[in-house]
N, C-alpha and C positions, 0 to 999 in steps of 0.2 A: 386368660393364663395359659394360653396355648403355646408349645415349643416344638420344636423340631425334634424328632425320637432321636434322630441319628447324632445330634449333638448331647443327649441328654443320658445313653448310656454308658455305664461306668467302664473305664478303660482296664485293661488286665492289668495294669499296676494297680489302680485303685482295688479292684476286687482283692488281688493279694494284699494289700495292705489291711483289708477290712478282715480279712478271714484270718491274719497274724495279730493283729490288734483286738480285733472285737468291735471297733468301730470306724466309723469314716468323717470326718467334718468337709463339708462345701460349702466355703465361705460363700456368700454373697448371693444366693441361688436365687432369689427374688428380691423384685427392684424395691425401691424407698417405696414408690406410689402402692405397689402390692400390700408392703410392710403395713402402710398407713389404713389401709381397705382391711386387713385383718385386727388391727389396734381398733379400729370404729365396729367391727363384728363382735370383739369381746365386750365391746360396752353393749351392745344388745345384747350379749348374751346372759349380763349383768342384769339388765332391765328386764326379761323374759323370766329370770329365777325369781327377781324380786315378786313379780306379777304373779308368777305362780304360785308362792307359799303366802299371796296374799289371798289366794283362791282364782284367782281370775284363768281365762282360758289361755292355752299355748295357739296361738293361732284359729287354725278351726277345728281344732281339738277339744274334747270334751275336758272340765279341768281334773289334773289327773290326780290320784290318791295318794297323798303326802303322808309318808312315814316317816320321823324324826326319832332317833336314836344317837348313842356316844359310844366309841369305842376308844378306850384308852383316855377318858376325859375329854375326847374332843369330838367336835358335833358334826352328824353328816344326818342328811336329809335325801329320802329316795322319792322322787317323782313319776311315779311308774318305773318305767324302766331306768331313769336317767338318776344317777348317782352324783349328788352335791356335796363335797367335803368344805367347810368351812376353816375358816383359821383357827390356831391356837390360842388360848387363854382370854386375855381381853378382847380380842380383835375378833371373836368368832362371829360377828357380825359379817364378816370380809370373807369374799368367797376366795377359796383355795385351788379347788379342782373340781369340774365340769366332765362327766362322762356317761354315755357318749353324747359329745357336744356337738357332732354334725347334724343331731336328730331337732334341735333347738335353732341352728343356724344355717340358711342358706349357701352363704359365702363357703363356710366351712365342707357342707356337703358337698360343694363341685370340687374344693380342693383336694377331695380324695381320690379324684381321674385324674390329677393334675400329672402330664407325662414328665417332668423331674422328680417327681416322686416314686409314680409306680412304676416307670421303665427300668430304674434301677432296684427296686424290689423284686422285679418278675428274675433279676439276675442271680438276686441275695439268696431266695427263697430256696431253688429257681423253680418258675411254674411259668406255664403259657398262661395262663389268666387266674386271675386275683380277685378275693373276696376282701373285704374289711371284717376285722377282728375287735377292735375298737378304736376310738378317738377321741382323747382328753384334753382339755384347756387348761393349762396351768394359769394362775393371776399372777403370784409373786409379788404383791403390792407393794409399793414402797414403805419404808421403814417395820413394816410388820408381816411381811413374809416370809414364812417359815422354812426351815429346809427340810430335806429328804434324807433321811440314813440312808446307809448303805445299805443296797438290796439288789436282788437280782426279780425280772419278771417272771419268769419261767415258776418259782413255787407259787406264783399267785395264781397262775392260769393251769397248772398240771393238774389240779380238778375238773377243769373245762373244758379239756383238751388232751387229746392224746398225741398233738403232734408238735407240743410248743418248740421244737427246734426248727419249725416251721413257721414262726412268730415275730417276724425282724420288726424294729422300730425307727420311726424318723421324727426328728423333733426340730419342727420349723421355728426360728425366732423371732417374732415378732419385734423385739428390742435388742439395741444391743445387750451383749451379755461380758460381765468382768466376776472377779472375786468378791468386788465391794457389792453387787447387786443377786450374789446368788448363782453363779453360773454355775451349769452340767458341767459333772466330774465324771471320771471313769476310771475304773482298774483295769489297767492296759492288759491285755493277754488273761484276763479271769473268766473268760467265755471259755476257756480250752478245758477247765475244769468240770464241766457241767453243772449240776444243780447241788450247791454248798451248804452246809446244816445252816439253820436256823438260829436265832439268839433262845437262850432257854432261861431269861428272866421270868419276871410275873408280870409283864405286860399282855395283854389281850392278842395284839398282832405281833410279840416278840416273834414268832416263827417266821415270818413275813421277813424279816431284817437278819440279814448274812451275819453270820458270828464272826466277830472282830479276828480270831485267832484262823479262819478258815482263807483268808486273802493278806497280802501285804499292803497295807496302806502306803507305803511308799511309794509304791506304783501309779499313783493316783495323777490324773493329767487333768487339767480344768481347762476346760475349754472359752477361751474368753474367743468371743469373734461377733461380729458385725450384725446387726439387723438384717434378716432375710436370709442368714445361713440357716443349712439342714445339717443334722447330726444322723447319720446311720449306725445302729448300733443293735447288736446281738441279744437276745431276748437272754442270754445265759451272762452276759457282761456284769458285773459289780459297777453301781452306780447310784449316783445320789445328786445332792445339791446341797450350797448353804444357804442363811437365810441371808434377806434382802434388805442390806443396811444403807442401803443409799435414797436420795429423794426421790428416784423414777422406778418404776415396774418394772420387772422383767417376765413380760407374756412371751408364752409360746405354747404351741399345740404339739401333742404326741400320737402322731397316727399308727396302728398297728396292721400290719396286712397277715395274709395267709392265703393259702392255694384256693382254689375255687371248689365249690362243691360243700362247703362249711358255712354254718349260720354266724351270725357276730355274737359276741359273748354275752352281752346285756339283752338285746330288746330278742334274738333266737331265731331271727330272719336272714336270709343270706341275703347281703348285699353286694351283688358284682360290682367289679369297677371296669368302666369300660375304658 
């Protein structure tokens, strides 16, 4: 997955677009062959999670402590420091999110150091050296993949980090994304308003969803893009996705970087980027 660093840095025009809009789409940054490898890796993650839930060992590690719980009626399981979210309702045996996924799958661990991702991130933070904050795998299974409500990432992380403004994300699409299969969507320019107020209903996680009166939903941009594309986005930009009504999955990994010198969100270990 090596790339020439001089070819992967963002141009001044791209940097200006990111700062203005709060996101930047780079289409087909990875090849179809690389995407197929990512899809196979996602299948391996499913197998490893199933094994762990059955009490089997993950690679050479001891079987992790398994803790199951529910938030807003939805199923979550912690496998040591790895959190697994399951789909909602009748589909709660299907995986929704695994975080941090790089600790389960070597290919995703390798992806963290990919110049096509980390070189632009050095410009966006900015920082001379990077560390990992978190990396999560979204499955968005066909027909049952649920949507993600409008939210910002910064409110999730503000209790664990005092530098949330330096935690930009990049999403790499393993499959073609469209409105039908619940593509990523953003509220253009919403990052310029900092942390916005959360919802105030009776849900357990209400405060982590951005209050609908705090932004203009009419400013949303649907990021219809081919497999292999990457979306760089600000931790303060309001974003979400729709449900997957299609016959095909819409899998993606979201990697969040930070300056070196800080530990990762869940493992509490510093993972430096090569």
